[in-house]
C-alpha positions as CSV (number, residue, x, y, z in Angstrom):
1,X,14.2,105.0,28.2
2,X,12.3,101.9,29.4
3,X,14.0,99.6,31.9
4,X,14.9,96.2,30.4
5,X,15.5,92.8,31.9
6,X,19.2,93.4,31.2
7,X,19.1,96.5,33.4
8,X,17.6,94.4,36.2
9,X,20.2,91.7,35.8
10,X,23.1,94.2,35.9
11,X,21.6,96.0,39.0
12,X,21.2,92.6,40.8
13,X,24.5,91.2,39.7
14,X,23.0,88.2,38.0
15,X,22.4,86.9,34.5
16,X,19.4,87.7,32.4
17,X,18.5,84.0,32.6
18,X,18.5,84.1,36.4
19,X,16.1,87.1,36.3
20,X,13.8,85.2,34.0
21,X,13.9,82.2,36.3
22,X,13.0,84.4,39.2
23,X,10.1,85.9,37.3
24,X,8.9,82.3,36.6
25,X,9.4,81.3,40.3
26,X,11.9,78.5,39.6
27,X,12.4,76.4,42.7
28,X,16.1,76.0,42.0
29,X,16.9,79.7,42.6
30,X,17.9,80.5,46.2
31,X,15.7,82.7,48.3
32,X,18.6,85.2,48.7
33,X,18.9,85.5,44.9
34,X,15.2,85.9,44.5
35,X,15.1,88.7,47.1
36,X,18.0,90.5,45.4
37,X,16.3,90.4,42.0
38,X,13.0,91.5,43.4
39,X,14.7,94.4,45.2
40,X,16.3,95.4,41.8
41,X,12.9,95.2,40.1
42,X,11.4,97.5,42.7
43,X,14.3,99.9,42.7
44,X,14.2,100.2,38.9
45,X,10.4,100.1,38.6
46,X,10.7,97.3,36.1
47,X,7.6,95.8,34.5
48,X,8.2,92.4,33.1
49,X,7.0,91.8,29.5
50,X,5.6,88.6,28.2
51,X,8.8,87.7,26.4
52,X,10.9,88.1,29.5
53,X,8.5,85.9,31.5
54,X,8.5,83.2,28.9
55,X,12.2,83.2,28.3
56,X,13.0,80.8,31.1
57,X,10.2,78.5,30.2
58,X,11.8,77.9,26.8
59,X,8.7,79.2,25.1
60,X,7.8,82.3,23.2
61,X,4.0,82.1,23.6
62,X,3.9,83.1,19.9
63,X,2.5,81.2,17.0
64,X,3.5,82.0,13.4
65,X,0.8,81.9,10.7
66,X,2.4,81.1,7.4
67,X,0.4,82.1,4.4
68,X,0.4,83.9,1.0
69,X,-0.4,87.6,1.2
70,X,0.2,88.7,-2.4
71,X,-1.7,91.6,-3.8
72,X,-5.4,90.7,-4.3
73,X,-5.2,87.7,-2.0
74,X,-8.2,88.9,-0.1
75,X,-10.3,88.5,-3.2
76,X,-8.9,85.2,-4.4
77,X,-9.0,83.6,-1.0
78,X,-11.4,85.4,1.3
79,X,-11.9,82.3,3.6
80,X,-8.3,82.5,4.6
81,X,-8.9,85.7,6.5
82,X,-11.9,84.4,8.4
83,X,-9.9,81.3,9.4
84,X,-7.0,83.5,10.4
85,X,-9.3,85.7,12.6
86,X,-10.6,82.6,14.3
87,X,-7.0,81.4,15.0
88,X,-6.0,84.8,16.3
89,X,-9.0,85.2,18.6
90,X,-8.6,81.8,20.2
91,X,-4.9,82.1,20.6
92,X,-5.3,85.4,22.4
93,X,-7.7,83.9,24.8
94,X,-5.1,81.3,25.7
95,X,-2.3,83.9,26.2
96,X,-0.6,83.5,22.9
97,X,0.4,86.1,20.3
98,X,0.2,85.4,16.6
99,X,2.6,86.6,13.9
100,X,1.7,86.6,10.3
101,X,4.4,85.7,7.8
102,X,4.0,85.9,4.0
103,X,6.1,83.3,2.2
104,X,4.4,83.6,-1.2
105,X,7.4,85.5,-2.7
106,X,10.1,83.4,-1.0
107,X,12.4,81.8,-3.5
108,X,13.2,79.1,-0.9
109,X,10.3,79.0,1.6
110,X,11.8,75.9,3.2
111,X,14.7,78.1,4.4
112,X,12.2,80.5,6.1
113,X,10.6,77.7,8.0
114,X,14.1,76.3,8.9
115,X,15.0,79.7,10.3
116,X,11.9,79.8,12.5
117,X,12.7,76.4,13.9
118,X,16.4,77.1,14.4
119,X,15.9,80.5,16.1
120,X,12.9,79.3,18.1
121,X,11.0,82.4,17.2
122,X,7.7,80.6,17.7
123,X,6.4,77.7,19.7
124,X,4.6,76.4,16.6
125,X,3.2,77.2,13.2
126,X,-0.2,77.3,11.6
127,X,0.3,76.8,7.8
128,X,-2.3,77.7,5.3
129,X,-2.7,74.9,2.8
130,X,-1.9,77.3,-0.1
131,X,1.8,77.4,0.9
132,X,2.5,73.9,2.2
133,X,4.7,71.7,0.1
134,X,6.6,68.4,0.5
135,X,9.9,70.1,1.5
136,X,8.3,72.1,4.3
137,X,6.4,69.0,5.4
138,X,9.5,66.9,5.6
139,X,11.3,69.7,7.5
140,X,8.7,70.2,10.3
141,X,8.1,66.4,10.6
142,X,11.9,65.7,10.9
143,X,12.2,68.4,13.6
144,X,8.9,67.3,15.3
145,X,8.0,71.0,15.2
146,X,4.4,71.7,16.4
147,X,2.2,72.6,13.5
148,X,-1.3,72.5,12.1
149,X,-2.0,72.8,8.3
150,X,-5.3,74.5,7.3
151,X,-6.6,72.1,4.6
152,X,-5.9,68.5,3.8
153,X,-2.5,68.4,1.9
154,X,-2.8,66.8,-1.5
155,X,0.2,64.6,-1.0
156,X,0.9,61.6,1.3
157,X,2.2,62.9,4.6
158,X,2.4,62.6,8.4
159,X,1.4,66.2,8.9
160,X,-1.2,67.4,11.4
161,X,-4.1,69.1,9.6
162,X,-7.6,70.4,10.0
163,X,-10.1,70.8,7.1
164,X,-13.7,71.2,6.2
165,X,-15.5,68.2,4.9
166,X,-16.2,69.1,1.3
167,X,-17.7,65.6,0.6
168,X,-20.2,66.2,3.4
169,X,-21.1,69.7,2.0
170,X,-21.9,68.1,-1.4
171,X,-24.2,65.6,0.5
172,X,-26.0,68.5,2.2
173,X,-26.7,70.1,-1.2
174,X,-28.1,66.9,-2.6
175,X,-30.2,66.2,0.6
176,X,-31.7,69.7,0.3
177,X,-32.9,69.0,-3.3
178,X,-34.0,65.4,-2.5
179,X,-36.1,66.8,0.4
180,X,-37.8,69.2,-2.1
181,X,-38.3,66.3,-4.6
182,X,-36.5,68.2,-7.4
183,X,-35.5,66.3,-10.6
184,X,-33.6,66.5,-12.8
185,X,-30.7,68.4,-11.2
186,X,-27.4,69.7,-12.6
187,X,-24.0,70.4,-11.2
188,X,-21.5,73.0,-12.5
189,X,-18.1,72.2,-11.1
190,X,-14.6,73.5,-11.3
191,X,-11.8,71.6,-13.0
192,X,-12.1,67.8,-13.0
193,X,-8.8,67.5,-11.0
194,X,-9.6,70.2,-8.5
195,X,-9.8,68.5,-5.1
196,X,-12.6,70.6,-3.5
197,X,-14.7,70.5,-6.6
198,X,-14.2,66.8,-6.9
199,X,-15.2,66.1,-3.3
200,X,-18.3,68.3,-3.4
201,X,-19.4,66.6,-6.7
202,X,-18.7,63.1,-5.3
203,X,-20.8,63.8,-2.2
204,X,-23.6,65.3,-4.3
205,X,-23.7,62.2,-6.6
206,X,-23.6,59.8,-3.7
207,X,-26.8,61.1,-2.1
208,X,-28.6,61.2,-5.4
209,X,-27.7,57.6,-6.1
210,X,-28.8,56.6,-2.6
211,X,-32.3,58.0,-3.5
212,X,-32.3,56.6,-7.0
213,X,-31.9,60.0,-8.6
214,X,-28.8,59.4,-10.7
215,X,-27.5,62.5,-12.4
216,X,-27.0,62.1,-16.1
217,X,-23.6,63.2,-17.6
218,X,-25.2,65.9,-19.7
219,X,-26.3,67.7,-16.5
220,X,-22.7,67.9,-15.2
221,X,-20.4,70.7,-16.6
222,X,-16.8,71.3,-15.6
223,X,-15.3,74.7,-15.9
224,X,-12.2,76.7,-15.0
225,X,-14.3,78.4,-12.3
226,X,-14.8,81.7,-14.2
227,X,-18.0,83.7,-14.1
228,X,-18.2,83.6,-17.9
229,X,-18.1,79.8,-17.9
230,X,-20.8,79.7,-15.2
231,X,-22.9,82.0,-17.4
232,X,-22.4,79.8,-20.5
233,X,-23.1,76.6,-18.5
234,X,-26.5,77.8,-17.4
235,X,-27.5,79.0,-20.9
236,X,-26.4,75.5,-22.1
237,X,-28.3,73.6,-19.5
238,X,-31.5,75.6,-19.8
239,X,-31.5,75.2,-23.6
240,X,-31.7,71.4,-23.2
241,X,-34.8,69.5,-24.3
242,X,-35.5,68.7,-20.6
243,X,-33.8,71.5,-18.6
244,X,-32.8,70.9,-15.0
245,X,-35.1,71.9,-12.2
246,X,-32.0,72.7,-10.0
247,X,-28.6,74.2,-10.7
248,X,-25.8,73.7,-8.2
249,X,-22.7,75.8,-8.6
250,X,-19.5,74.5,-6.9
251,X,-18.2,77.9,-6.0
252,X,-19.2,81.6,-5.8
253,X,-17.4,82.7,-8.9
254,X,-19.4,80.2,-11.0
255,X,-22.5,81.3,-9.2
256,X,-22.0,84.9,-10.3
257,X,-22.2,83.9,-14.0
258,X,-25.1,81.6,-13.3
259,X,-27.1,84.3,-11.5
260,X,-26.6,86.7,-14.4
261,X,-27.8,84.1,-16.9
262,X,-30.9,83.3,-14.8
263,X,-31.7,87.0,-14.5
264,X,-31.4,87.5,-18.2
265,X,-33.7,84.5,-18.9
266,X,-36.3,85.7,-16.4
267,X,-36.0,82.5,-14.3
268,X,-37.6,82.8,-10.9
269,X,-35.8,81.2,-7.9
270,X,-37.1,79.0,-6.4
271,X,-40.4,79.0,-8.2
272,X,-39.0,78.0,-11.6
273,X,-35.7,76.6,-10.6
274,X,-33.7,75.8,-7.5
275,X,-30.3,77.6,-7.4
276,X,-27.6,76.5,-4.9
277,X,-24.0,77.3,-4.3
278,X,-21.3,76.7,-1.7
279,X,-19.8,79.2,0.8
280,X,-21.5,82.4,1.7
281,X,-18.4,84.5,0.8
282,X,-17.5,86.5,-1.2
283,X,-20.5,87.0,-3.5
284,X,-23.6,85.2,-2.5
285,X,-25.2,88.1,-0.5
286,X,-25.2,90.3,-3.6
287,X,-26.4,87.9,-6.2
288,X,-29.7,88.3,-7.8
289,X,-31.5,85.9,-7.9
290,X,-30.1,84.8,-4.6
291,X,-29.0,81.2,-4.2
292,X,-29.5,78.8,-1.3
293,X,-26.1,78.4,0.2
294,X,-24.3,75.3,1.7
295,X,-21.9,77.1,4.0
296,X,-19.2,76.1,6.4
297,X,-18.3,78.4,9.3
298,X,-14.6,78.7,8.6
299,X,-14.1,81.2,11.4
300,X,-15.1,78.3,13.7
301,X,-12.5,76.1,12.0
302,X,-9.9,78.8,12.9
303,X,-11.0,78.6,16.5
304,X,-10.6,74.9,16.5
305,X,-7.2,75.1,14.7
306,X,-5.9,77.3,17.5
307,X,-7.0,74.7,20.1
308,X,-5.2,72.0,18.1
309,X,-1.9,73.9,17.8
310,X,-1.9,74.5,21.6
311,X,-2.5,70.8,22.2
312,X,0.3,70.0,19.8
313,X,2.7,72.2,21.6
314,X,1.8,70.6,24.9
315,X,2.2,67.1,23.3
316,X,4.4,67.2,20.3
317,X,3.9,63.5,19.6
318,X,0.1,64.0,19.2
319,X,-1.2,63.2,15.7
320,X,-4.1,65.4,14.6
321,X,-5.8,64.9,11.2
322,X,-9.4,66.1,11.5
323,X,-12.4,67.3,9.5
324,X,-14.2,69.9,11.5
325,X,-17.3,72.2,11.6
326,X,-20.5,70.8,10.0
327,X,-22.0,72.5,6.9
328,X,-25.2,74.4,7.2
329,X,-27.8,75.2,4.6
330,X,-28.7,78.9,4.5
331,X,-31.6,80.4,2.5
332,X,-30.7,84.1,1.9
């Protein structure tokens, strides 16, 4: 049976807390006590674990990643896992562990977060935007608990968050088409009230207006982000009296349907029409014809989120609300 810190404490005739303080070289512990504890460590051949070493520091060196992990989540939200890998990698470099916690099925997710805070089972939390709500936000703010939310919350808050700049991504898409002197252009978006789609469309429109290439209403189609609606939208656009010379799909799922329609119609890309979408995952690499992609390196965003949560732990009063990682245009 492995020797524990309790065994060392008993052998040395001191408390577990005292052993932890000796391991952390507290100056308030007498040299005599230190010598006795070190003698017990040698006698028992005890190897301190990270939890024992951090006990006296009042830290766990652990970060909890709160997210939704229901069946099929990897397909619905593939970017979450790239972000999570970035967070994990950078935390490990800085001597932290990361624990994943699924709260998608919790009837009362606020209670789960309250238990994390009360039990001090982590030094901080990284919260995926899909599971944040006002109750959880109020709880961690009231307790001044170190946190970083992945994604800009859609409600007023004093939360710390990091996000990609979807407005800027839309601007990059428009810049690409303006630089190729393409007109008219079209935009197939998600639902009108969907934040990411709205921001990408807004950035796209702003650059076109700047270059006096206003996009007419008939060239903008909103969908429920299904491949079938992407397919139908492209067929509708290309049946117009003056069809667009470029089609921009707000997400990969819409682009799947768009690519199918373009292939059926024998449209060559980019010779006959420019075809763009956002985000390289999950489908762009297998589409035919292949689109130009405005991508954001979400793994890098995870790396930066890890740096931010460590800074927040070191300075709990620090306010972090940041857009990070510039988009890049990729021609596949």
